[in-house]
C-alpha positions in Angstrom: -77.0 24.0 104.8 -80.1 26.0 105.3 -83.4 25.1 103.7 -83.4 28.2 101.5 -80.1 27.2 100.0 -81.4 23.7 99.3 -84.6 25.2 97.7 -82.5 27.5 95.4 -80.3 24.5 94.4 -83.3 22.4 93.7 -84.9 25.2 91.6 -81.7 25.5 89.6 -81.6 21.8 88.9 -85.3 21.8 87.8 -84.7 24.9 85.6 -81.7 23.4 83.9 -83.6 20.1 83.4 -86.5 22.0 81.8 -84.1 23.9 79.5 -82.3 20.7 78.4 -85.6 18.9 77.8 -86.9 21.8 75.7 -83.7 21.9 73.6 -84.0 18.1 73.1 -87.6 18.5 71.9 -86.7 21.3 69.5 -83.8 19.2 68.1 -86.1 16.3 67.6 -88.5 18.5 65.8 -85.8 19.8 63.5 -84.6 16.2 62.9 -88.1 15.2 61.8 -88.6 18.0 59.3 -85.2 17.6 57.6 -85.2 15.1 54.7 -82.2 13.0 53.7 -78.6 13.7 54.5 -78.1 17.1 56.0 -74.4 16.8 55.9 -73.5 17.7 52.3 -69.8 16.9 52.3 -68.1 14.3 54.6 -65.1 15.7 56.4 -61.7 14.6 55.4 -60.1 11.8 57.6 -57.5 14.1 59.2 -60.2 16.5 60.3 -62.1 13.8 62.2 -59.1 13.5 64.6 -59.1 17.3 65.1 -62.9 17.2 65.8 -62.4 14.3 68.2 -59.7 16.2 70.0 -61.8 19.3 70.3 -64.7 17.3 71.7 -62.4 15.5 74.2 -61.0 18.9 75.3 -64.5 20.3 75.6 -65.6 17.3 77.7 -62.5 17.6 79.9 -63.2 21.4 80.4 -66.8 20.7 81.3 -65.8 18.0 83.8 -63.2 20.4 85.3 -65.7 23.3 85.6 -68.5 21.1 87.1 -66.2 19.4 89.7 -67.3 19.8 93.3 -66.0 23.0 94.9 -64.0 22.7 98.0 -65.6 24.2 101.0 -63.4 26.5 103.1 -62.2 25.1 106.4 -64.3 26.3 109.3 -62.6 29.1 111.1 -61.4 28.1 114.6 -62.2 30.5 117.4 -59.0 31.5 118.9 -59.2 31.5 122.6 -57.1 34.1 124.4 -54.1 32.7 126.1 -54.5 32.2 129.8 -52.6 34.6 131.9 -49.6 32.9 133.4 -49.6 32.4 137.1 -47.2 34.6 138.9 -44.2 32.6 139.9 -42.3 33.2 143.1 -38.7 33.8 142.3 -36.6 33.1 145.3 -33.0 34.0 145.0 -30.2 34.6 147.3 -29.0 38.2 147.7 -25.5 37.2 147.4 -25.8 35.6 144.0 -25.9 38.9 142.2 -22.1 38.9 142.0 -21.5 41.3 144.8 
């Protein structure tokens, strides 16, 4: 891996970390300015299972999409076949069926 690819990867990680930290700071700000319960009606019991299933599917999809990618196998250099050595064929002249 070249150093430029490492730098781009590191910049991406730093950029994603900054974005996540800023979203966390904004959510903490909004959490602080809301008073009391912000959920007006509790969901029904059967909908909790649906929500849990959706979150589980979302987490599974995130795990699947963030899995390490396979690197393609390195291409082998095909070496040309060596020319066969000429073979001396010795035969009897009478073996041709004459």
